[in-house]
C-alpha positions in Angstrom: -18.6 -6.8 40.5 -19.9 -9.5 38.1 -17.6 -12.7 36.8 -18.0 -11.0 33.0 -16.8 -7.6 34.0 -13.9 -8.7 36.3 -12.7 -11.0 33.2 -13.2 -8.4 30.6 -11.8 -5.6 32.5 -7.9 -6.5 32.4 -8.2 -7.5 28.9 -9.8 -4.4 27.7 -7.4 -2.0 29.4 -4.3 -3.9 27.9 -5.9 -3.6 24.5 -6.6 0.1 25.2 -2.8 0.7 26.4 -1.7 -1.5 23.7 -3.4 0.6 21.0 -2.3 3.7 22.7 1.3 2.6 22.9 1.3 1.6 19.4 -0.4 4.7 18.0 2.2 6.9 19.9 5.0 5.3 18.6 3.6 5.6 15.0 2.8 9.3 15.6 6.6 9.8 16.8 7.9 7.6 14.2 5.9 9.7 11.5 7.2 13.3 12.9 10.8 11.9 13.0 10.1 10.7 9.4 8.6 13.8 8.0 10.8 16.4 9.8 14.0 14.5 9.3 14.0 12.2 6.2 17.5 12.2 5.7 18.5 11.2 9.3 15.7 8.5 9.2 17.3 7.2 5.9 20.7 7.3 7.3 19.4 5.3 10.4 17.6 2.7 8.1 20.8 2.4 6.0 22.9 1.5 9.5 20.3 -0.8 10.6 20.3 -2.6 7.1 24.2 -2.5 7.4 24.0 -4.0 10.9 21.8 -6.6 9.7 23.9 -7.7 6.9 26.9 -7.8 9.2 25.0 -10.1 11.4 23.6 -12.4 8.7 27.0 -12.5 7.1 28.7 -13.9 10.2 25.8 -16.2 10.9 26.3 -17.6 7.6 30.0 -18.1 7.8 29.7 -19.6 11.2 27.2 -22.1 9.8 29.5 -23.1 6.8 32.0 -23.8 9.4 30.3 -25.5 12.2 27.1 -26.8 10.2 26.6 -30.6 10.3 26.3 -32.9 7.3 27.6 -30.1 4.8 29.2 -31.4 1.6 32.6 -29.4 0.8 31.2 -27.7 -1.9 28.1 -26.5 -0.2 30.3 -25.4 2.8 32.6 -23.4 0.6 29.7 -21.9 -1.1 27.7 -21.0 2.2 31.1 -19.6 3.7 32.0 -17.3 0.6 28.4 -16.0 0.5 28.6 -15.3 4.2 31.9 -13.3 3.8 30.4 -11.5 0.8 27.3 -10.7 3.0 29.6 -9.5 5.9 31.9 -7.5 3.7 28.7 -5.9 2.1 27.6 -4.7 5.5 30.6 -3.4 6.3 30.3 -1.0 3.5 27.1 0.1 4.0 28.2 0.9 7.6 31.3 2.9 6.4 28.8 4.8 3.9 25.6 4.8 4.4 24.7 7.3 2.0 26.0 5.1 -0.9 24.4 2.1 0.4 20.8 4.2 0.2 22.1 5.1 -3.4 22.7 1.6 -4.3 19.3 0.6 -2.6 17.6 3.1 -4.6 19.3 2.1 -8.1 17.9 -1.5 -7.3 14.3 -0.2 -6.7 14.6 1.6 -10.0 15.9 -1.1 -12.2 13.3 -3.2 -10.4 10.6 -0.7 -11.5 12.0 -0.3 -15.0 11.8 -3.7 -15.8 8.2 -4.0 -14.3 7.2 -1.1 -16.5 8.7 -2.6 -19.7 6.8 -5.9 -19.0 3.2 -4.2 -18.4 4.1 -2.2 -21.5 4.6 -5.3 -23.6 1.8 -7.2 -21.8 -0.3 -4.6 -22.9 0.8 -4.4 -26.5 0.4 -7.8 -27.0 -3.1 -8.4 -25.0 -1.7 -10.4 -22.3 -3.2 -8.5 -19.5 -6.0 -9.2 -17.3 -7.7 -5.9 -17.8 -8.1 -3.5 -20.7 -4.6 -3.4 -22.5 -4.3 0.5 -22.1 -4.3 0.1 -18.0 -1.5 -2.3 -18.6 0.6 0.0 -20.8 -0.5 3.3 -19.0 0.6 1.2 -15.9 3.9 0.3 -17.6 4.8 3.9 -18.3 4.3 5.0 -15.0 6.6 2.3 -13.7 9.0 3.1 -16.3 8.9 6.7 -15.5 9.1 6.0 -11.9 12.1 3.6 -12.6 14.0 6.3 -14.4 13.5 9.0 -11.4 14.6 6.5 -8.9 18.1 5.6 -11.0 18.4 9.2 -11.5 17.9 10.4 -8.2 17.9 7.4 -5.8 18.6 8.9 -2.3 15.9 12.2 -3.2 13.3 9.3 -4.1 13.7 7.3 -1.0 13.7 10.8 0.9 10.2 11.1 -0.7 9.1 8.0 0.2 10.4 8.1 3.9 8.2 11.4 4.1 5.1 10.2 2.8 5.3 6.9 4.9 6.2 9.4 7.8 2.8 11.4 7.0 0.9 8.1 6.6 2.2 6.8 10.2 1.1 9.9 11.8 -2.3 9.6 10.1 -2.7 5.8 11.3 -1.9 6.6 14.9 -4.4 9.6 15.2 -7.0 7.0 13.8 -6.0 4.4 16.1 -6.6 6.8 19.0 -9.9 7.9 17.7 -10.8 4.5 17.3 -9.9 3.2 20.8 -12.2 0.3 22.6 -14.4 2.1 25.2 -13.4 1.8 29.0 -15.4 -1.0 30.7 -16.5 0.7 33.9 -16.9 -1.5 37.1 -20.8 -2.1 38.0 
């Protein structure tokens, strides 16, 4: 066996294995998201709540143990940490409600983005034609309103579309695996 084949073979097999592993995980997560969007959203909400609890605890600990912090900064960081911690606990107590709040925040963001786009198009302050800025703004306002009215349903739709995309990407990865290197 030549030196180039010997050195290339393990790397190619690792790359193939890694690609297959990532593709399978993507497909499995996609199938779960498509067939169980509500459970997927609750899982996301619980993970979000857990991350807030951990971040809040770290901030609070840093506020008390951090070196060289002035008193005002120490209190501010401690209070923010406590607020983040409590928010995480609330998310864990009612994951569905935290999803509704997340959807509402996204909706408000899209509403403001849409209004900004419409105004930018109206006054001619856009990179492209005015009508595209206005159209994009109208679509963003409509999406924001839908998101604010039906936040959990809109997030479930996102999870379903995201799941479909994960399945497609996973299959595409499997279809484009590198060729196996054969020993000579």
